[in-house]
N, C-alpha and C positions, 0 to 999 in steps of 0.2 A: 394139419390145422393152419388157417392162417390167420395172420393179423386181422385184426378190425377193429374201426371205434371203440365198442364196449368191450374190446380185450385185446390190449393191445402185445405186439411180438415179446415182451421182457415176462408176459405172464404165464407162456409156456416152458414147462420145464427142462431145459437142456443145460447140462454140464457144463460147470463156468468156473469151478474152484479146484484146488488142490491141496490134500491134506498133506503135509509131512511131519517131520522131523529132525533135529539139529540138535547133534549130541557133545558137550564137551565133556571130555574124558578127562580126569584130572590123577595125572602121574604122578613119578617120583618128581619129589622138589616144585610139587606145584605149577609143573609143567602141563601144556595143554597139548592136544595130541591132534596135528594139523596135516593134511595131504598135499602134496602139490600135484594138482591139475598140468595136462598138457598145455593150456594158454596162458601157464604163467602164474595164475591165483593159486591161493592156498584156499582150502575150502576143509571143513569139521566133515567127520562121517556123519550119515544121516540119507534120509531119503524120504521115498512116500510110504505112507501108513494104507496097510493093505484094507480092502472092508472086514469089518468086524473085530479090527484088531487095534488095542489100546496102545497110547503112545509110549508106554513103558515098553510093552512087550514090539513094537517097532523099532524102538532106540536098539535092544538089545539085539535083535535081527539083522537090523543093518551094520552094525558093529560087527556082528560075526561076518557077515557077507562079505562088508568091505575090506576090513582091518584084521580076522581071524581071532582076535579078541575075544572074550567071552566073560559074561557076565552076566547076574541077576535081574530080572524085572522088577523086582524089591529094592533094587539099590538104588534104581533110576530117579532123580526127584524133578518134575518138572515144576520149572521155576517162573515161566513164562508162555503166552499163546503170541505169537507173532502175525500180523498181517499185513499184507503188501498188495500191490498189485502189479507187481512185474511183469513185464509182455502181455500186457494186457487181462492177465487172468489172475482172478482172486485166491491169492495162495494165503494158507493156515499153517503158520509153522508152530509146532511144541518145540519150545528152549529145554532141551532135557541137561540135568547134570549128574554123573556119574563119577564115583570116586574110587572104585576098588572094581577093576577089571583084569584077567590073568590073561597069561602069554604076551608075545611078543607080535607088535605090530607087520606085516608085512601087506605087501602088495597084493591085494585079489583080483583087481580089477585092472588089469594092465592098461585099457584101453581107454582108461576113465582117469587114472591116479600113477605118477612116477614113482613118489615115496612118499611114505608116513615120516615124519620127525615130532619127535617132543618140543615146544618151545617154551619157553619160559611167558606166562603168561603175560599178558601188556607188552611184550619186547614187539618190536617192529619185524615183520618179515621180510625179506627181500621178495615183492612183488606183493600185489593187493592180495587182500583176503575177501572174497565174495561178499555180497551185501548180506544175505540173511547171516552167515558167518558172522561177522563182524558184530552184527545184533547181539548175536545168542551167547558171544564167547563172552560178551560185554554183560553177561547175566551171570556169568559163571562167581564165584566165593569171593568176597571182598572188594566187586565191581559195582559200579551204580547202574541206573538203568541206561538201555541203548539209547545212539543218536542212530536218526539217518531214517530214510525213506518209511513209510508205514506206521502203523500204530502196535503199541506195547501193552497187550495186559498181565501186568505181573500176577502171578498165582498166591496164594494165602500162605504165608510159614508153615 
């Protein structure tokens, strides 16, 4: 189909967004888990939500895939939905908080992550934190709303 004056190009349905989840894993001493990427930036565990998957299920699946940590979807709290237009794509990301996971984090995707590290929440890392990670981490318990580009929609307590 082609665009016409009656039906502009934007009226046709084409994939134009990505849905994901970022997981703030709260560990010993109220530390959060961050992964050091090869480009020197720090990031939270997380990734894309598969079709038909809940944010909570995606959070525990991504956590297991990326860190080998195990958790129950029932222990995941979605504290906000973040939306931005990074890279010209509308990204909708659920900010998830998980306060109970079992195991020891290990690098399972060495092509993406150099190491996982528990960091005291609010402490500056050596190197930047990916934007969505900064915004998600600021939604952890005891912090205020995130700053940065895009929009934040806190969920009900």
